[in-house]
C-alpha positions in Angstrom: 44.5 -51.6 -45.6 45.2 -53.3 -42.1 43.6 -50.2 -40.4 40.6 -50.2 -43.0 39.8 -53.9 -42.5 40.5 -53.7 -38.9 38.1 -50.4 -38.6 35.1 -52.8 -40.0 36.0 -55.2 -37.7 35.6 -52.8 -34.9 32.2 -51.8 -36.2 30.7 -54.5 -37.3 28.2 -54.6 -34.6 27.2 -50.7 -34.8 26.8 -51.8 -38.6 24.7 -54.0 -38.0 22.2 -51.6 -36.1 22.6 -49.3 -38.6 21.3 -51.3 -41.5 18.3 -52.7 -39.5 17.5 -48.9 -39.6 18.0 -48.9 -42.9 15.6 -52.5 -43.6 13.3 -51.0 -41.4 11.5 -48.5 -43.7 9.0 -49.8 -46.0 10.2 -48.9 -49.3 7.9 -50.5 -51.7 8.1 -48.9 -55.3 4.9 -50.2 -56.4 2.7 -49.2 -53.5 1.0 -45.9 -53.7 0.7 -45.8 -50.2 4.3 -46.0 -49.9 5.3 -43.0 -51.3 6.5 -41.2 -47.9 8.6 -44.0 -46.7 10.2 -44.0 -50.4 11.0 -40.1 -49.9 12.1 -41.1 -46.4 14.5 -43.7 -47.4 16.0 -41.9 -50.1 17.3 -39.4 -47.2 18.0 -41.8 -45.1 20.6 -43.1 -47.9 21.7 -39.7 -48.5 22.5 -38.7 -44.9 24.5 -42.5 -44.7 26.8 -41.8 -47.7 27.7 -37.7 -46.3 28.4 -39.7 -42.4 30.5 -41.9 -44.6 32.2 -38.9 -45.8 31.2 -38.6 -50.0 30.4 -35.0 -51.0 28.3 -33.5 -53.5 25.4 -35.5 -52.5 22.1 -34.7 -54.0 18.6 -36.0 -54.4 17.4 -36.0 -57.7 13.4 -35.7 -58.4 12.1 -38.1 -61.1 8.7 -38.9 -62.4 8.7 -41.8 -60.3 10.7 -42.2 -57.1 14.1 -40.4 -56.4 17.2 -41.1 -57.4 20.2 -40.5 -54.3 23.4 -39.6 -55.6 27.0 -38.8 -54.0 30.3 -38.5 -55.2 34.0 -37.7 -54.1 36.6 -37.0 -56.6 39.8 -36.5 -54.4 42.1 -38.7 -56.1 43.0 -37.2 -59.4 44.8 -39.7 -61.4 43.2 -42.6 -60.3 40.3 -44.0 -62.2 36.3 -43.6 -60.9 33.9 -46.0 -59.6 30.4 -45.7 -59.9 28.6 -47.6 -57.0 25.4 -48.6 -57.7 22.3 -50.2 -55.9 18.4 -49.7 -55.1 16.9 -48.6 -52.2 13.6 -49.7 -53.1 11.7 -53.6 -52.2 9.3 -56.1 -53.4 5.8 -56.2 -51.6 5.5 -58.7 -48.8 2.6 -60.8 -49.9 1.7 -63.3 -48.8 2.4 -61.7 -45.4 0.9 -64.9 -43.5 4.0 -67.1 -44.3 6.3 -64.8 -42.7 8.1 -66.1 -39.7 8.5 -62.6 -38.8 7.3 -59.5 -39.2 9.1 -58.3 -42.8 10.8 -55.1 -41.5 11.4 -55.9 -38.4 14.8 -57.1 -39.3 15.0 -60.2 -37.2 18.2 -61.9 -36.7 18.3 -65.4 -36.7 21.2 -68.3 -37.1 23.6 -65.4 -38.1 21.0 -64.1 -40.5 18.8 -61.5 -40.9 15.6 -61.8 -41.9 13.5 -59.0 -43.8 12.3 -57.4 -46.8 15.1 -56.1 -48.6 18.0 -57.9 -46.4 19.2 -58.7 -49.4 17.6 -57.6 -52.4 19.4 -54.6 -52.2 20.0 -53.0 -49.0 22.3 -55.4 -47.3 24.3 -55.6 -50.5 24.6 -52.1 -51.4 25.2 -50.7 -47.6 28.3 -52.5 -47.6 29.6 -50.4 -50.0 28.9 -47.2 -48.1 30.5 -48.5 -45.3 33.4 -49.7 -46.5 34.0 -45.9 -47.9 33.0 -45.0 -44.3 36.6 -46.9 -43.2 38.4 -45.2 -45.7 37.8 -41.8 -44.5 37.8 -42.5 -40.6 41.3 -43.9 -41.0 43.3 -42.8 -44.1 41.1 -39.8 -44.3 41.0 -40.5 -48.1 40.1 -43.1 -50.7 42.7 -44.6 -53.1 40.2 -44.0 -55.8 37.0 -41.3 -56.8 33.8 -42.7 -56.4 30.7 -41.8 -57.3 27.7 -43.4 -55.7 24.0 -43.8 -57.6 20.8 -45.5 -55.6 17.8 -45.2 -57.3 14.3 -45.9 -56.0 12.6 -48.1 -58.8 14.6 -51.2 -60.1 12.0 -53.2 -58.5 9.5 -52.0 -61.2 12.1 -51.8 -63.9 13.9 -48.7 -63.7 11.6 -46.8 -65.3 13.0 -43.1 -64.9 16.5 -44.5 -64.7 17.5 -45.0 -68.4 16.7 -41.4 -68.7 18.6 -40.4 -66.1 21.4 -42.1 -67.6 21.1 -40.3 -70.9 21.1 -37.0 -69.6 23.9 -37.2 -67.1 26.4 -38.9 -69.1 29.4 -36.4 -67.4 27.9 -36.8 -64.2 28.1 -40.1 -64.3 31.5 -40.7 -66.1 33.3 -43.8 -64.8 35.9 -46.2 -65.9 33.8 -49.0 -64.0 29.9 -49.8 -62.4 30.2 -51.9 -59.7 27.1 -53.3 -58.6 26.1 -56.0 -55.4 22.4 -57.3 -56.8 23.2 -60.7 -57.3 24.6 -63.8 -55.9 27.5 -65.7 -55.0 27.7 -69.2 -56.3 27.3 -70.8 -52.7 28.0 -70.0 -49.1 31.5 -68.9 -48.4 32.0 -68.9 -52.3 33.9 -65.8 -53.9 31.9 -64.9 -57.0 31.9 -62.7 -60.0 29.3 -62.5 -62.0 30.2 -61.7 -65.7 27.4 -61.7 -68.1 23.6 -61.9 -67.9 21.0 -63.2 -70.5 18.8 -60.9 -72.3 15.0 -60.9 -72.9 12.4 -60.9 -75.5 8.9 -61.2 -73.5 6.0 -61.7 -75.7 2.3 -62.0 -75.8 0.3 -64.0 -78.4 -3.3 -63.7 -78.9 -5.9 -66.2 -80.8 -9.2 -65.1 -81.5 -11.8 -67.6 -83.0 -15.4 -66.9 -82.8 -16.9 -63.8 -82.0 -18.6 -65.2 -78.7 -18.0 -68.1 -76.0 -20.2 -70.9 -77.6 -21.5 -73.9 -75.9 -19.4 -77.0 -76.8 -21.9 -79.2 -77.3 -23.2 -77.1 -79.9 -20.9 -75.9 -81.9 -18.2 -78.1 -81.2 -16.2 -79.9 -84.2 -17.5 -77.2 -86.5 -15.4 -74.2 -85.2 -12.3 -74.0 -84.2 -11.2 -73.9 -80.7 -8.3 -70.9 -79.5 -7.4 -73.1 -77.0 -6.8 -76.0 -79.0 -5.1 -73.9 -82.0 -2.6 -72.1 -79.2 -1.4 -75.4 -77.8 -0.4 -76.4 -81.6 1.5 -72.9 -81.9 3.2 -73.5 -79.0 4.0 -77.0 -79.7 5.7 -75.9 -82.4 8.2 -73.1 -80.7 10.6 -75.8 -79.4 11.1 -79.9 -80.2 11.7 -82.4 -78.3 15.8 -81.6 -77.9 14.8 -78.6 -76.9 16.1 -76.7 -80.1 13.7 -73.5 -80.7 12.1 -73.7 -84.3 11.8 -70.1 -85.3 13.9 -70.1 -88.4 17.2 -67.3 -87.9 16.8 -67.6 -83.9 20.0 -68.8 -83.1 22.0 -67.1 -85.9 23.4 -64.3 -83.8 24.5 -66.3 -80.9 27.9 -66.1 -79.6 29.0 -69.6 -78.3 31.3 -69.8 -75.0 35.3 -69.2 -75.5 37.5 -72.0 -74.4 38.5 -70.2 -71.3 34.6 -70.0 -69.9 34.4 -73.9 -70.6 37.1 -74.4 -68.8 35.8 -72.0 -65.9 32.3 -73.9 -66.0 34.4 -77.0 -65.8 36.3 -76.0 -62.3 33.1 -75.1 -60.9 32.2 -78.9 -60.4 28.2 -78.3 -61.2 26.3 -81.3 -60.0 23.1 -82.4 -62.0 21.7 -85.0 -59.6 22.2 -82.7 -56.7 20.2 -80.0 -58.7 17.5 -82.1 -59.6 17.1 -83.3 -56.4 16.7 -79.7 -55.2 14.2 -79.1 -57.7 12.7 -82.5 -56.8 12.4 -83.4 -60.5 13.6 -86.8 -62.1 16.2 -85.6 -64.1 17.2 -82.2 -65.8 16.1 -81.5 -69.4 17.2 -79.0 -72.2 18.7 -78.0 -75.5 20.9 -81.5 -76.1 25.0 -81.4 -76.6 25.2 -78.5 -73.6 25.9 -78.9 -69.9 23.8 -77.4 -67.6 25.2 -74.5 -67.2 26.1 -73.7 -70.4 21.7 -74.0 -70.9 21.4 -71.7 -67.4 24.4 -69.1 -68.8 25.2 -68.8 -72.4 21.9 -70.7 -74.4 18.9 -68.7 -75.4 15.8 -70.5 -74.0 11.9 -70.0 -75.2 9.5 -70.5 -72.3 5.4 -70.3 -72.2 5.1 -68.6 -68.8 1.3 -68.3 -68.6 -1.9 -69.1 -70.8 -5.1 -67.7 -70.1 -8.5 -68.8 -71.8 -11.7 -70.5 -71.4 -13.6 -71.5 -67.9 -10.9 -72.1 -65.4 -13.0 -71.2 -61.9 -14.8 -74.5 -59.6 -16.7 -77.0 -61.4 -17.4 -77.8 -64.9 -18.9 -75.0 -67.6 -18.5 -76.6 -71.3 -17.3 -73.7 -73.2 -15.6 -73.5 -76.7 -13.7 -69.9 -76.0 -13.8 -67.0 -78.0 -10.2 -66.0 -77.1 -6.9 -67.6 -75.9 -3.7 -66.0 -74.7 0.0 -66.9 -74.0 2.6 -65.0 -72.5 6.1 -66.2 -74.0 9.5 -65.3 -72.5 13.2 -65.7 -74.5 16.2 -65.3 -73.1 19.0 -63.9 -75.0 22.5 -64.2 -75.5 25.5 -62.6 -77.1 25.1 -60.7 -79.8 20.9 -61.4 -80.0 18.8 -57.9 -79.7 15.1 -58.3 -78.4 14.3 -56.0 -81.4 15.3 -58.9 -83.7 14.1 -61.6 -81.9 10.7 -60.3 -81.4 10.5 -59.6 -85.5 11.5 -63.1 -85.9 9.3 -64.9 -83.5 6.3 -62.8 -84.8 7.2 -63.7 -88.1 7.0 -67.4 -87.7 3.6 -67.3 -85.2 1.9 -65.6 -87.9 3.4 -68.5 -90.4 2.4 -71.6 -88.8 -0.7 -69.8 -87.5 -3.9 -71.6 -89.5 -6.1 -69.1 -91.4 -9.3 -70.1 -89.7 -8.4 -68.3 -86.4 -6.7 -64.6 -86.2 -3.1 -64.3 -84.1 -1.9 -61.0 -82.7 1.5 -60.8 -81.4 2.9 -58.0 -79.0 6.5 -57.6 -77.9 6.1 -56.8 -74.1 9.1 -55.6 -73.0 12.9 -56.6 -73.7 16.2 -56.2 -72.7 19.8 -57.1 -74.3 22.1 -59.3 -72.9 25.4 -58.2 -71.6 29.5 -60.0 -71.1 32.3 -58.1 -69.7 35.7 -59.8 -70.8 37.0 -61.6 -67.9 40.4 -59.9 -69.0 39.3 -56.5 -67.7 41.1 -54.6 -65.4 38.0 -53.9 -63.3 37.0 -57.7 -63.3 40.4 -58.8 -62.7 40.4 -56.3 -59.3 37.0 -57.7 -58.3 38.5 -61.4 -58.8 41.5 -59.9 -56.2 39.3 -58.4 -53.9 36.6 -61.0 -53.3 39.5 -63.5 -53.1 41.1 -61.7 -50.3 37.5 -60.9 -48.7 36.2 -64.7 -48.4 40.1 -66.3 -48.2 39.6 -68.7 -51.1 39.9 -68.8 -54.7 37.5 -66.5 -57.0 35.0 -68.1 -59.2 33.2 -66.4 -62.4 29.8 -67.1 -63.1 27.1 -66.0 -65.4 23.3 -65.1 -64.5 20.5 -66.8 -66.1 18.5 -63.9 -65.9 18.2 -60.7 -67.0 18.9 -56.6 -65.4 18.3 -54.4 -68.1 19.9 -51.3 -66.3 23.2 -53.0 -66.2 23.2 -53.3 -70.1 22.2 -49.7 -70.3 25.2 -48.7 -67.8 27.5 -50.3 -70.3 26.3 -48.8 -73.0 25.6 -45.1 -71.8 28.7 -44.9 -70.0 31.4 -47.1 -71.5 32.4 -48.8 -68.5 32.6 -52.8 -67.4 29.6 -53.2 -65.4 31.2 -55.6 -62.6 28.9 -58.1 -60.7 30.2 -58.6 -57.2 27.3 -60.5 -55.3 27.3 -61.1 -51.9 24.0 -63.1 -51.8 22.7 -66.7 -52.0 20.0 -68.1 -54.6 18.8 -69.7 -51.5 18.2 -66.0 -49.6 14.2 -65.5 -50.9 14.3 -62.6 -52.3 10.9 -61.4 -53.7 9.6 -63.8 -51.2 8.4 -64.6 -47.3 11.0 -64.8 -45.1 13.9 -63.2 -47.4 17.3 -63.2 -45.4 21.1 -62.1 -45.9 23.8 -63.8 -44.0 25.8 -61.7 -41.6 28.9 -63.4 -42.6 28.1 -62.2 -46.4 27.7 -58.5 -44.9 30.8 -58.6 -42.9 33.0 -60.2 -45.7 31.4 -58.2 -48.2 32.6 -54.7 -46.6 36.0 -56.2 -47.1 35.7 -57.3 -50.5 34.2 -53.8 -51.3 37.2 -52.0 -49.7 40.0 -54.5 -51.4 38.4 -53.6 -54.5 38.8 -49.8 -54.6 42.8 -50.5 -53.3 43.0 -53.4 -56.1 41.2 -50.8 -58.8 43.3 -48.1 -57.8 46.4 -50.1 -58.9 
């Protein structure tokens, strides 16, 4: 491994220049204007895979943006690792809040600033380069490797699930390696082993058949905004407990091993509150903050629409009001069951003098990978070697639905070896990625291939 690591060190600055080229392509998947850039970026990734030594590269067309695939299967008897990432990025608005142009890859304070620097070009590029280092020094890899780099992650991967379902044999593997999450803190080697799921709903309340004057009709007709507010107030009590009957029936509690891991992290509630500029934290009683963030389900109103909201006054009694409500789920909850329970409860508590409609917008299942799995052990040892300190384990409060699809379709553990930080402003102006994380991340990727081969 010394030759591999030294090769990565010797070519570090050249790799930064290549990363700049990658980042400069404005591969915004939501924009029709950038369709050509999406094709150019897919070809860039394919060319970099081939230059690294990956054979069997191919661009698969979809109904949307292309999927880039590559493989090297020259290690018979050894396990196969599927490395996943995405080359598409978020839009850059508001452009005026950027301190440097979003696609110029400006380097300041040993960080690279650009859209996609962290999410996900910087993170997936480390794996391409670690593979290259093996081929340049050893002429081969210690394991079989497949790459799957898509162009639609930022729009929900609408075509990737279909690809997974129809290409199971092509993508067959023993583990899926993903770098698209965050480290626990700067320089702290981190492996994430769980993601919460999601059930996203919308509630529509209708009262009178048109907007009314609140003076002429107020007091005689129910106000949909008032009634919607009452419904929302009955979803979660003052102790943070969700009131939907059956909501917690399938919740799997954290294991003793997981709880011990949380204690070792020494999470500081006061510092977290100060960072968010709130007087104190609040959530479900009886659980620590990290338990609430990682392993407890939640229910939050994400937006309310109704009535007059422009400047000045308009005394209107609105005909309609609506709210968007998300519920983060944990094993073994399913978005389908939770959506049914939510809908039944809303219909039960809604008064008869209004009309209520509930729609399920989308959902994703939660996932937890056993800490004792071989792939998890390999990842833990790899990042510890790369960063020179003990690995910590985290679960993510957010949802990455495609991770669950990998687990379900390929029957392989998904290892989330994140290299970014929560402070890297992904999806926001001035997104950035630490070049130290980029450097150490290449080492971690190389060590993982070596460790998993064992």
